[in-house]
Structures are given as structure tokens and as C-alpha cells.
C-alpha positions as CSV (number, residue, x, y, z in Angstrom):
1,M,-8.1,83.3,98.8
2,P,-4.9,83.7,101.0
3,V,-2.5,80.9,100.7
4,S,-2.4,80.1,104.4
5,K,-6.2,79.6,104.5
6,F,-6.2,77.4,101.4
7,F,-3.6,75.1,103.0
8,R,-5.4,75.0,106.3
9,R,-8.5,73.8,104.5
10,R,-6.5,71.2,102.6
11,I,-5.0,69.9,105.9
12,T,-8.4,69.7,107.5
13,A,-9.8,67.8,104.5
14,S,-6.9,65.4,104.6
15,K,-7.4,64.8,108.3
16,M,-11.1,64.0,107.6
17,T,-10.2,61.5,104.9
18,I,-7.6,59.9,107.1
19,N,-10.1,59.6,109.9
20,Q,-12.7,57.9,107.7
21,H,-10.8,55.2,105.8
22,L,-7.5,54.2,107.4
23,P,-6.5,52.2,110.6
24,W,-5.1,54.2,113.6
25,P,-1.3,53.6,113.2
26,I,-1.4,54.5,109.5
27,K,-3.7,57.5,110.4
28,F,-1.1,58.7,112.9
29,A,1.9,58.4,110.4
30,L,0.0,60.1,107.6
31,F,-1.2,62.8,110.0
32,A,2.4,63.6,111.0
33,V,3.4,63.9,107.4
34,V,0.6,66.3,106.7
35,I,1.5,68.4,109.7
36,G,5.1,68.6,108.6
37,V,4.2,69.7,105.1
38,G,1.8,72.2,106.4
39,G,4.5,73.7,108.7
40,A,7.0,74.0,105.9
41,I,4.4,75.7,103.7
42,A,3.6,78.1,106.6
43,M,7.2,79.0,107.1
44,W,7.6,79.6,103.4
45,T,4.5,81.9,103.4
46,Y,6.0,83.8,106.4
47,D,9.3,84.4,104.6
48,M,7.4,85.6,101.5
49,G,5.4,88.0,103.7
50,R,8.6,89.4,105.3
51,S,10.1,89.9,101.8
52,F,7.2,92.0,100.7
53,A,6.9,93.9,104.0
54,F,10.5,94.8,104.5
55,G,11.7,95.0,100.9
56,P,14.0,92.9,98.8
57,K,17.2,91.5,100.3
58,F,20.6,92.9,99.2
59,S,23.7,91.0,98.3
60,P,26.9,91.5,100.3
61,E,28.4,93.4,97.4
62,Q,25.4,95.8,97.3
63,M,25.6,96.3,101.1
64,T,29.3,97.1,100.8
65,A,28.7,99.6,98.0
66,L,26.0,101.4,100.1
67,Q,28.3,101.5,103.1
68,D,31.1,103.0,101.0
69,K,28.6,105.6,99.6
70,V,27.5,106.5,103.1
71,A,31.2,106.8,104.3
72,N,32.0,109.1,101.3
73,L,29.0,111.3,101.9
74,T,29.9,111.5,105.6
75,A,33.5,112.5,104.8
76,E,32.3,115.1,102.3
77,R,29.9,116.6,104.9
78,D,32.8,116.7,107.5
79,K,35.0,118.6,105.0
80,L,32.3,121.1,104.3
81,Q,31.7,121.6,108.0
82,A,35.4,122.1,108.5
83,A,35.6,124.6,105.7
84,A,32.7,126.6,107.1
85,A,34.3,126.6,110.6
86,T,37.6,127.9,108.9
87,I,35.7,130.7,107.2
88,D,34.0,131.7,110.4
89,S,37.3,131.8,112.2
90,Q,38.9,133.9,109.5
91,Q,36.0,136.3,109.6
92,N,36.4,136.6,113.4
93,I,40.1,137.3,113.0
94,E,39.5,139.9,110.3
95,K,36.9,141.6,112.6
96,S,39.4,141.6,115.5
97,I,42.2,143.0,113.3
98,Q,39.8,145.7,111.9
99,K,38.8,146.7,115.5
100,Q,42.5,146.9,116.5
101,L,43.3,149.1,113.5
102,T,40.3,151.3,114.3
103,D,41.5,151.7,117.9
104,Q,45.0,152.5,116.7
105,I,43.7,155.1,114.3
106,N,41.6,156.7,117.1
107,T,44.6,156.7,119.4
108,L,46.9,158.2,116.8
109,T,44.3,160.9,116.0
110,A,44.0,161.8,119.7
111,E,47.8,161.9,120.0
112,N,48.0,164.1,116.9
113,N,45.5,166.5,118.2
114,K,47.4,166.7,121.5
115,I,50.7,167.3,119.7
116,K,49.0,170.2,117.8
117,D,47.7,171.6,121.0
118,D,51.2,171.3,122.6
119,L,52.8,173.0,119.5
120,A,50.3,175.9,119.7
121,F,51.0,176.1,123.4
122,F,54.8,176.3,123.1
123,E,54.5,178.8,120.3
124,S,52.4,180.9,122.6
125,L,55.3,180.8,125.1
126,M,57.8,182.4,122.7
127,P,58.6,186.1,123.2
128,S,56.1,188.3,121.4
129,A,55.2,191.9,121.6
130,N,51.5,191.0,121.2
131,R,51.4,188.6,124.1
132,P,49.0,189.8,126.9
133,Q,50.5,191.0,130.1
134,G,49.7,189.6,133.4
135,I,47.5,186.5,134.1
136,T,45.4,185.2,131.1
137,L,43.2,182.2,130.4
138,Q,43.9,180.4,127.2
139,K,42.9,177.1,125.5
140,T,39.8,177.0,127.6
141,K,37.2,174.4,126.8
142,I,34.2,173.0,128.6
143,E,31.9,170.3,127.1
144,L,29.3,167.7,128.0
145,A,30.9,164.3,128.6
146,A,27.7,162.5,129.8
147,P,24.2,163.5,130.6
148,N,25.3,164.6,134.1
149,Q,29.0,165.2,133.6
150,L,31.1,168.1,132.2
151,R,34.7,168.0,131.1
152,Y,36.8,171.2,131.4
153,R,40.2,172.3,130.3
154,A,42.2,175.5,130.7
155,L,45.7,176.9,130.4
156,V,46.5,179.7,132.8
157,M,49.5,181.8,131.7
158,Q,51.5,184.7,133.0
159,G,53.0,187.2,130.5
160,G,55.2,190.2,130.7
161,K,58.9,191.2,130.9
162,T,59.1,190.4,134.5
163,V,57.3,187.4,135.9
164,R,56.8,186.2,139.5
165,D,55.6,183.1,141.2
166,F,51.9,183.1,141.1
167,S,49.7,181.5,143.7
168,G,45.9,181.5,143.5
169,E,42.9,179.5,142.4
170,M,40.5,179.1,139.5
171,H,36.7,179.0,139.8
172,I,34.1,177.7,137.4
173,S,30.6,179.2,137.6
174,L,27.7,177.4,135.9
175,T,24.2,178.6,135.0
176,L,21.9,175.6,135.1
177,V,18.2,174.9,134.5
178,Q,16.8,172.3,136.9
179,A,13.1,171.4,137.2
180,G,12.4,174.4,135.0
181,K,14.1,176.9,137.3
182,P,17.5,178.7,136.9
183,V,20.2,177.5,139.3
184,M,23.7,178.7,139.9
185,M,26.5,176.2,140.6
186,E,30.0,177.0,141.8
187,Y,32.9,174.6,141.2
188,P,34.7,173.6,143.3
189,D,32.3,173.8,146.2
190,A,34.1,174.8,149.4
191,K,31.9,172.4,151.4
192,S,32.9,169.4,149.2
193,G,36.6,169.5,150.0
194,E,37.5,169.8,146.3
195,A,39.0,173.3,146.4
196,A,42.5,171.8,145.9
197,K,41.6,170.6,142.4
198,L,41.7,174.2,141.0
199,K,44.6,175.5,143.0
200,L,47.2,177.5,141.0
201,S,50.9,177.7,141.7
202,F,53.2,178.5,138.8
203,K,55.6,181.0,137.3
204,H,54.9,180.8,133.5
205,Y,51.9,178.6,133.0
206,Q,49.7,175.8,134.5
207,R,47.3,173.4,132.9
208,L,44.0,172.5,134.6
209,E,41.6,169.8,133.4
210,G,39.0,167.5,135.1
211,Q,35.3,166.7,135.3
212,I,32.3,168.2,137.1
213,I,29.4,166.1,138.2
214,L,26.1,168.0,137.6
215,P,22.9,167.6,139.6
216,E,20.4,165.0,138.2
217,G,18.4,166.4,135.4
218,A,20.3,169.7,135.2
219,I,20.9,171.5,131.9
220,V,23.9,173.8,131.4
221,K,23.1,177.1,129.9
222,S,26.4,179.0,130.3
223,A,29.8,178.8,132.1
224,Q,32.5,181.1,133.2
225,M,36.1,180.6,134.4
226,T,37.7,183.1,136.7
227,V,41.2,183.3,138.2
228,L,41.6,184.8,141.7
229,E,44.7,185.8,143.7
230,K,44.0,186.4,147.3
231,G,40.4,187.0,146.5
232,E,41.1,189.5,143.8
233,L,40.1,188.9,140.1
234,R,43.1,188.4,137.8
235,A,41.4,186.8,134.7
236,K,37.9,185.9,133.5
237,Q,36.5,184.2,130.4
238,A,33.0,183.2,129.4
239,L,32.5,179.8,127.8
240,S,29.8,178.3,125.6
241,L,29.0,174.6,125.3
């Protein structure tokens, strides 16, 4: 039987006994005493219940030790988080440095190739009995830079014992396939106002390079560069992609 029910019964029995045998003033005094004792017992029972429900009480020393433990664990966690952040930062720095080095290598490679081209070009300018006479196309190149974009490059030279100022233009003829049909494309198009891009005016040599925008969906099959002077053909070279 629960303790609280037992004491309630005892209090009830005591009240009945008081009511049956004692005068009213004495009954009232004894009744007050019984009520006080019952209240004290009830409070004691409530405290016992809280102890069982919420666990045992800790001493101040135990609470301090637990607080110190929590503080130590928190500090250790913060150190680990800081170390992880440092590692991430170092990795990001290393990736950035690696990218910079890769970019520098690519830049140096491009410069080295350009120097090689320049060296070959200047070697070709040296006097030689085997050098072609008249206007020639050298170092020509045409390649696909994007799905609808070509990049071209050419060196137009004039050889021979006696050279004169040359004035003319270069044309690029493209054979395309568009929508399953062969199409011819001339660059530059006289109607587009781009003729000045391939104008020639030199005594020994002139470099030409640029980009050509292709029609949407066009596929390049072949290309040809020609050099004209006052409408007359001076040099011609077929190119492959």
C-alpha cells in the first residue's frame, strides 16, 4: 500500500476516535496536531518521490568536477575544429598555388612555342639560294577554335634579289557542309565590311591572324588561302584541318 494512502487512513481513524471520546476544545487541539504531522509526512513523501524521479542529488564538489569536465571537453572540441579549419585553409592555399603554377607552365609553354616560331621565321629571312622567289605563303595554319569558329594564321613573304613594296589582299575560301549540302564561303565577305582585315602592305613579310565565324551547324571540309595583287593571283595554298 502506498505510504500516502496509509497515512490518510490513519489520519481519518484518528479523527473518528477524537470525535467519539473527547470534548470539543481538546478535539480541536488534537486535530491540529494530527493535521501538522500529516502535512510533514506528506512533504517528506513528496521529496522522496522527487529523488526517485529526478535522480540522486550531487554534492557541490561533484557538480564542480562535472562542470570542469564539460569545460575541458568543450575546449578540446574547439581545438579540433580549429585544426580542421587550418587544414582546410592549407589545402585551399595549396590548390591555389598549384593552379598558379599550372597557369604559369601553360603561359611559358605558349611563349616557348612562339619563340620557336619566331626563330624559324627569322631563319627563313636569311639569304638563301633555296628561298622561293616572289610572293609566298608560309607558316599557314587554320584550326577549329569552337563549334562555329575558326582560327587562322599565315605569313606572307616576298623573296628574291630585288624586292619592292607589295600591296594586295589575302582571301580564304572554305568548303562547308550545312544541312547535308555543300556550301562555299569566302572570307572576308565584301558585303560585311571586313575586307580590311586581310589587306596586305609590306616589303619583306607580313603576318596575318584572326578568327572566322562559321554559319550555325556548318562543318568545314577544306580551306584554301590565296594572295591577290590587283586581282591577279600571286600565291595559293590548300589547308587541311
